[in-house]
ROPAGU-133930 format. One line per field, with one value per residue: residue number from 1; x, y, z of N, C-alpha, C in turn. Coordinates in steps of 0.001 Angstrom, whole numbers, always signed. Example, Ala and Ser with C-alpha at 12.3 -4.5 7.8 and 13.67 -1.06 7.14 Angstrom:
<sites>
i [1:2]
n.c1 [+13190:+12850]
n.c2 [-5690:-2250]
n.c3 [+7800:+7080]
ca.c1 [+12300:+13670]
ca.c2 [-4500:-1060]
ca.c3 [+7800:+7140]
c.c1 [+13200:+12900]
c.c2 [-3300:+30]
c.c3 [+7800:+7870]
</sites>
This chain:
<sites>
i [1:2:3:4:5:6:7:8:9:10:11:12:13:14:15:16:17:18:19:20:21:22:23:24:25:26:27:28:29:30:31:32:33:34:35:36:37:38:39:40:41:42:43:44:45:46:47:48:49:50:51:52:53:54:55:56:57:58:59:60:61:62:63:64:65:66:67:68:69:70:71:72:73:74:75:76:77:78:79:80:81:82:83:84:85:86:87:88:89:90:91:92:93:94:95:96:97:98]
n.c1 [+151892:+150601:+152478:+154605:+157682:+158046:+157498:+158755:+161178:+161055:+162602:+162701:+161968:+158819:+157958:+158956:+157402:+154894:+155275:+155724:+153215:+151810:+152675:+151870:+152096:+152474:+150996:+152881:+155253:+155042:+155347:+158037:+159234:+158531:+159999:+162626:+162644:+163648:+166316:+169366:+169519:+170200:+168780:+168004:+167800:+165775:+163636:+163515:+162681:+160208:+158789:+158583:+156608:+154434:+153736:+152679:+154653:+156943:+160522:+161544:+159506:+159734:+162282:+161715:+159847:+161549:+163367:+161664:+161196:+163726:+163879:+161858:+163109:+163129:+164659:+168088:+171413:+173316:+175986:+177728:+178439:+176693:+176621:+175208:+173218:+174470:+177021:+177836:+178616:+176412:+174519:+173688:+170750:+169093:+166744:+166076:+167604:+168248]
n.c2 [-175932:-174164:-174576:-172978:-172285:-173731:-171969:-172776:-175232:-178833:-179941:-177930:-176494:-176808:-174264:-172656:-173484:-172685:-169920:-169486:-170086:-167919:-165816:-163492:-163680:-161588:-161195:-160177:-160870:-163627:-164000:-163272:-165234:-167485:-166992:-167170:-169827:-171090:-170931:-169264:-165693:-162378:-159153:-157962:-160178:-161564:-159801:-159921:-162586:-162549:-160791:-162342:-164138:-162618:-160962:-157958:-155758:-153359:-152795:-151631:-152235:-154988:-155335:-154275:-156160:-158399:-157523:-157386:-160103:-160926:-159725:-161204:-163589:-165431:-165272:-165035:-163675:-165261:-165603:-164996:-162893:-161527:-160299:-157274:-156101:-153757:-154316:-154152:-155330:-157337:-158381:-161796:-163531:-166041:-168666:-169531:-172427:-173531]
n.c3 [+114836:+112749:+110668:+111272:+113008:+116274:+119371:+121619:+122410:+122312:+124374:+126225:+129492:+131300:+132055:+130003:+127849:+128760:+128810:+126087:+125031:+125931:+124435:+122006:+118749:+116042:+112747:+110949:+112260:+112113:+109387:+109056:+110663:+109165:+106831:+107851:+108504:+106353:+106567:+107745:+107322:+106072:+106973:+104579:+102883:+104196:+103786:+100959:+100602:+101884:+100253:+97942:+98564:+98461:+100571:+102127:+103197:+104395:+103877:+106227:+108063:+108060:+109189:+111710:+112687:+112778:+114715:+116938:+117244:+117990:+120509:+121715:+121944:+119883:+117625:+116698:+116206:+113688:+113927:+111962:+109085:+106251:+102864:+101651:+98830:+98185:+98833:+101444:+104769:+106707:+109532:+109874:+110452:+112442:+113304:+116703:+117944:+115519]
ca.c1 [+151550:+150394:+153643:+155635:+158518:+157489:+158080:+159571:+161668:+160539:+163430:+162597:+161142:+157394:+157784:+159201:+156217:+153823:+155590:+155526:+151776:+151265:+153197:+151011:+152932:+151709:+151065:+154175:+156281:+154894:+155930:+159495:+159583:+158411:+161153:+163824:+162567:+164413:+167741:+169852:+169444:+170321:+167488:+167689:+167366:+164462:+162668:+163375:+161872:+158852:+158166:+158290:+155357:+153345:+153403:+152730:+155396:+158080:+161800:+161623:+158564:+160301:+163354:+161075:+159298:+162686:+163872:+160719:+161438:+164971:+163505:+161043:+163952:+162851:+165654:+169403:+172447:+173831:+177407:+178521:+177860:+176459:+176769:+174017:+173387:+175404:+178347:+178149:+178413:+175185:+174304:+172824:+169853:+168569:+165800:+166661:+167571:+168559]
ca.c2 [-174531:-173520:-174666:-172063:-172884:-173622:-170921:-173452:-176534:-179971:-180173:-176797:-176765:-176486:-172810:-172097:-173776:-171811:-168573:-169472:-170054:-166609:-164828:-163234:-163392:-160876:-161754:-159776:-161689:-164974:-163975:-163275:-166578:-168399:-166749:-167696:-171287:-171556:-170840:-167947:-164637:-160978:-158456:-157765:-161474:-161848:-158987:-160472:-163807:-162150:-160204:-163392:-164820:-161665:-160217:-156507:-155218:-152565:-153266:-151150:-153035:-156328:-155243:-154072:-157461:-159251:-157002:-157842:-161534:-161018:-159414:-162313:-164768:-166381:-165087:-164568:-163576:-166583:-165672:-164592:-161797:-161689:-159041:-156685:-155807:-152629:-154812:-153937:-156471:-157287:-159532:-162869:-163937:-167411:-169060:-170213:-173894:-173983]
ca.c3 [+114968:+111459:+109809:+111731:+114033:+117623:+120199:+122640:+121952:+123085:+125555:+127144:+130674:+131227:+132146:+128675:+127036:+129244:+128330:+124638:+124779:+126281:+123497:+120857:+117593:+115023:+111397:+110394:+112892:+111545:+108044:+109227:+111142:+108034:+105959:+108505:+108548:+105195:+106875:+108164:+106309:+106474:+106894:+103161:+102356:+104791:+103047:+99610:+100665:+102269:+99070:+96967:+98921:+98273:+101791:+101977:+104330:+103934:+104435:+107603:+108860:+108158:+110194:+113012:+113121:+113143:+115985:+117964:+117439:+118762:+121902:+122212:+122084:+118813:+116577:+117170:+115192:+113331:+114239:+110802:+108328:+104825:+102124:+101057:+97406:+98095:+99159:+102860:+105663:+107501:+110427:+109397:+111540:+112362:+114353:+117871:+117823:+114147]
c.c1 [+151538:+151588:+154766:+156453:+157883:+158206:+158911:+159978:+161116:+161298:+163367:+161723:+159699:+157175:+158026:+158007:+155042:+154043:+155337:+154044:+151175:+151723:+152251:+151890:+152052:+151860:+152408:+155316:+156229:+155533:+157452:+159962:+159552:+159599:+162405:+163806:+163343:+165915:+168142:+169858:+169743:+168924:+167060:+167168:+166009:+163394:+162441:+162495:+160416:+158100:+157775:+157007:+154164:+152941:+153561:+153346:+156586:+159384:+161952:+160710:+159086:+161411:+162771:+160518:+160418:+163251:+162964:+160951:+162739:+164641:+162661:+161845:+163711:+163919:+166942:+170331:+173046:+175324:+178310:+177758:+177643:+176624:+175412:+174263:+174379:+176828:+178755:+177888:+177151:+175088:+173377:+172052:+169380:+167554:+166568:+166543:+167863:+169932]
c.c2 [-173890:-173606:-173726:-172732:-172741:-172534:-171491:-174813:-177644:-180176:-179033:-177154:-176305:-174977:-172134:-172315:-172898:-170384:-168466:-169397:-168687:-165511:-164711:-162799:-162752:-161565:-161410:-160592:-163112:-165053:-164029:-164644:-167585:-168231:-167379:-169208:-171903:-171458:-169425:-166949:-163284:-160355:-158277:-159063:-161877:-161092:-159550:-161719:-163467:-161582:-161285:-164150:-163866:-160890:-158724:-155919:-154449:-153161:-152853:-151957:-154442:-156343:-155078:-155389:-158398:-158822:-157433:-159317:-161787:-160771:-160522:-163603:-165822:-166374:-164563:-164387:-164944:-166721:-165371:-163517:-162186:-160322:-158567:-156484:-154665:-153043:-154611:-155205:-156259:-158541:-160531:-163396:-165358:-167621:-169696:-171712:-174407:-173563]
c.c3 [+113588:+110518:+110199:+112819:+115416:+118413:+121339:+122078:+122851:+124387:+126572:+128346:+130470:+131259:+130796:+127756:+127460:+128751:+126831:+124279:+125047:+125312:+122307:+119691:+116523:+113670:+110748:+110962:+112344:+110164:+108131:+109728:+110000:+107087:+106557:+108666:+107375:+105412:+107249:+107010:+106922:+106417:+105438:+102541:+102922:+104012:+101642:+99609:+100980:+101059:+98060:+97300:+98860:+99509:+101541:+103236:+103760:+104465:+105894:+108522:+109074:+109212:+111592:+113544:+113534:+114484:+117145:+118276:+118181:+120233:+122526:+122380:+121024:+117723:+117207:+115969:+114942:+113615:+113060:+110033:+106881:+104165:+101603:+99565:+97195:+98463:+100611:+103659:+106482:+108356:+109742:+110597:+111332:+113472:+115496:+117639:+116430:+113763]
</sites>
């Protein structure tokens, strides 16, 4: 699937694969998925990675796309926190199945 993580795992039931095929992932969501394919990150780290590849998206837009991916079941909290540049704690996000 274009080098992006699959929307359903091989071991998932057929219904999960059918649902995954029906999901329309936006270009912005693909960019966030691609960033998270490099490992768990905070929203700030996701944005930093997205900017390095030249994507034109705002920090707010990046967070919105990540939130959409959470609702779609593609991204979850990694279970630990990272620090922002301001020194605050932030949720670290990861792809499902990683």
